[in-house]
N, C-alpha and C positions, 0 to 999 in steps of 0.2 A: 540351369545345368551347373553341377559342382565345378569348382575351380580345378584346372588341370595341373597346376604347378605341384601341389603336394602329392599328386599321384605319380609323378615321374619315377621315383624309386620303385614303386610297386610294379609299374608297367615294365621298367627295365628288368626287374626280377622275373616277371612272367614271360618276357620275350624269349627266353632261352628254353629249349625243350628239355634239357637236363634238369634245370631248376623246376620246371613244371612236373617232371617225373618225381623229383625229390618231394615236392609238395604233396603229390598224390600218395606217396608212401607214408609221409608223415601224417596224413589224414587218418591213417589206420591206427598208428601208435607212435609213441615217443621212441626215438632211435639214437644210438650213438653214432659218431662219425664213422667208426669202423663198420657198423652195420650198413650204413648208407653206402660207404665205399664198396662193400661187397656186391652191391647191385649195380655199380657203375663201372664203366671201362675207363677208369682214370685213377690217378694217384690220390692218396689221402689229402695232400696239399691242395690239389685241384678241387676236391669236394669241399674242403674248408672254405676256399674262395667263393664257391657257389653259395654256401651257407651264409657267409657274410653278406652277400648281395641280397639274399632272401631276408636276412635280419634287418638290413638297411631299408628294405621295402616294407618292413613291419609285417611280414608274412609268416615269420616263425619266431619262436622264443628259444633262446639257448640258455642252458644252466649248467653249472659245473657240479659234479658229484664225484668227489675224490679226484682221480686222474682223468675221468671221462667227461666229455662234453655231450650233453643230451639235448636234442632238438625236438621241438613239438610245433605243430601247425598252430598259427594264430589266426583262427577263422575270422575274428573281428577285423583283422588287417585286410581281408578281402572285401569287406563291406563297402568302403569308398570306391573300389574298382567296380563292383556290381552296381552301385548307385549311379556311377558315371555312365556305365554301359546301358543301364535301364532307360536313360534319357532317349536313346536311339531306338528303343523298341517301338515307339509310336510310328517311326518311319517304316519299319518292317510290317507292323500291323496294317498300316494303310496300303502298302504294296500287296500284301497277302489278301487283304479284303478285295482290292481291285482285281487281282488274279482270280479269286473265287467267283466274283461277279461275272468276269469274262468267260470263265469256264462253264458257269451255269447257263449263261446266255447262249454259248456255243452248243451245248447239249440240248437245249430246248428248241433250237431252230432246226 
């Protein structure tokens, strides 16, 4: 199983529903802070704080273009998270397999 320590910033970023919503929006296209703020019920400063947490979690890239800051999804940053979570799929697969067996046995009797 992958080490948990380097994942802390990513999990912290993913823990907040607003940040998950921002990630979903950034999965469609690059956005300015103003564009993201237009979709959120919060100030520009609050959105910037969320973006910093996402950047610290390696989940987005931020770049400056003139006076604008543009943010894009860093899909590669999600890979360590999905790798860590995939370790636990075996537990679900076993439980679902057992449930399927029980249901099959129940309907055959």
